[in-house]
Every structure is written in C-alpha cells, then in structure tokens.
KOLGULUM-902007 format. One line per field, with one value per residue (C-alpha): x, y, z; residue number from 1; residue in three letters. Coordinates in steps of 0.05 Angstrom, whole numbers. Example, Ala and Ser with C-alpha at 12.3 -4.5 7.8 and 13.67 -1.06 7.14 Angstrom:
// KOLGULUM-902007
x	c(246;273) .
y	c(-90;-21) .
z	c(156;143) .
pos	c(1;2) .
code	c(ALA;SER) .
END
This chain:
// KOLGULUM-902007
x	c(1032;1000;936;922;889;815;772;708;647;578;511;476;423;439;402;430;468;521;564;627;600;596;538;511;497;460;494;454;453;479;442;495;505;573;602;621;648;644;699;740;709;639;661;696;634;587;544;490;474;408;376;346;394;424;500;561;610;683;703;768;816;822;748;744;702;674;678;617;642;577;504;455) .
y	c(-849;-899;-870;-929;-970;-979;-954;-989;-947;-960;-926;-898;-849;-789;-797;-739;-675;-656;-593;-581;-619;-686;-732;-799;-845;-911;-956;-1004;-1074;-1054;-1035;-990;-916;-891;-823;-789;-722;-684;-693;-633;-623;-622;-568;-529;-527;-519;-579;-584;-650;-656;-709;-763;-753;-815;-811;-851;-862;-883;-924;-913;-973;-973;-971;-900;-851;-850;-795;-772;-766;-758;-740;-780) .
z	c(1747;1701;1672;1626;1681;1668;1725;1742;1726;1754;1747;1807;1832;1877;1943;1984;1972;2023;2029;1987;1926;1962;1948;1971;1913;1913;1862;1818;1846;1915;1978;2008;1993;1970;1987;1922;1898;1832;1780;1761;1692;1723;1773;1718;1673;1733;1717;1769;1802;1840;1883;1839;1781;1748;1746;1726;1783;1778;1838;1876;1874;1950;1966;1994;1955;1885;1833;1793;1721;1683;1694;1652) .
pos	c(1;2;3;4;5;6;7;8;9;10;11;12;13;14;15;16;17;18;19;20;21;22;23;24;25;26;27;28;29;30;31;32;33;34;35;36;37;38;39;40;41;42;43;44;45;46;47;48;49;50;51;52;53;54;55;56;57;58;59;60;61;62;63;64;65;66;67;68;69;70;71;72) .
code	c(MET;ASP;ASN;ASN;LYS;GLU;LYS;SER;GLN;LEU;ASN;GLY;ILE;VAL;THR;GLU;ALA;LEU;PRO;ASN;THR;PHE;PHE;LYS;VAL;LYS;LEU;GLU;GLY;GLN;GLU;ASP;GLU;LEU;LEU;THR;TYR;LEU;ALA;GLY;LYS;MET;ARG;LEU;HIS;ARG;ILE;ARG;VAL;LEU;ILE;GLY;ASP;LYS;VAL;ILE;VAL;GLU;LEU;ASP;GLN;TYR;GLY;GLY;LYS;GLY;ARG;ILE;VAL;LYS;ARG;LEU) .
END
C-alpha cells in the first residue's frame, strides 16, 4: 500500500455525537455534514471529542467517511 499519498485535510466543527465513536462534523465552507470516526491514536490515548469542538478531518478518497485526526 502506498502511504506517501497526501490526504486532504479540512477543518470542521462537531455537531452531533453518535454511538461507537462516530460523529457528524460540519466542514468549513460546506453546508453538508460528514459522518466521521476517531483515528486510532485518538482512541488509544482516549482523547475526548465533544459537541462544538473544532477538529481536523482527513477525507476518504472515495467519498465515504472522514477520520478525525486532531482536536483543536
């Protein structure tokens, strides 16, 4: 697998918390909400994400879900 590909990262705000560490995030400059999940390092270190937090989201290449990689 080629890990050198740059992934697009966008800022967003968490609008809803769902079960199993899924979240709905409203991305900056877009009106739609994106279904996202926590990255492995955030789960490992038990970083809490709450409604209203600003986060950095990596977008999937195929347009499915996003991954929350950092809480700002």
